[in-house]
C-alpha positions in Angstrom: 0.0 0.1 0.1 1.3 3.4 -1.2 0.2 5.8 1.7 2.6 8.7 1.1 1.6 12.1 1.9 3.7 14.4 -0.4 7.4 14.7 -0.8 9.2 12.6 -3.1 11.3 9.4 -2.8 14.7 9.0 -4.6 13.7 5.9 -6.3 10.9 7.7 -8.2 11.4 10.2 -11.1 10.6 13.8 -10.1 7.8 15.4 -12.0 9.2 18.4 -13.8 7.3 21.5 -14.8 8.2 23.9 -17.7 8.8 27.6 -16.6 10.5 30.7 -17.9 13.4 32.1 -16.0 12.4 35.5 -14.2 15.8 36.9 -14.9 17.0 35.9 -18.5 13.8 34.5 -20.0 15.3 31.1 -20.7 13.0 28.1 -20.8 13.7 25.7 -17.8 12.2 22.9 -15.8 11.8 22.9 -12.2 10.8 20.1 -9.7 7.7 22.2 -8.4 4.6 23.8 -9.9 5.6 27.4 -10.5 3.3 29.9 -8.5 2.2 33.1 -10.1 3.8 36.2 -8.6 6.9 34.1 -7.3 10.1 34.3 -9.4 11.5 31.0 -11.0 15.3 31.0 -11.9 17.1 28.7 -14.5 20.0 27.0 -13.0 22.6 29.8 -13.9 20.5 32.6 -12.6 19.5 30.6 -9.3 23.2 30.7 -8.5 23.1 34.5 -8.5 20.0 34.7 -6.3 20.3 31.7 -3.8 20.6 32.5 -0.1 24.1 32.6 1.3 24.7 29.5 3.3 25.5 30.1 6.9 29.1 29.2 8.0 27.7 28.1 11.3 26.4 24.5 11.7 24.4 23.2 14.4 
């Protein structure tokens, strides 16, 4: 019985959704359904926008 409630398993392919990068306009695919009003970035532009990783680890 498959009683999963969201998330994804590594042994299953992720469903990809087509989107247009908010920065450069390139067509890209993302593993989530894009939400209107929220930016979506291609791989290259995401690197410019991703949050800085904290040096501190808990």
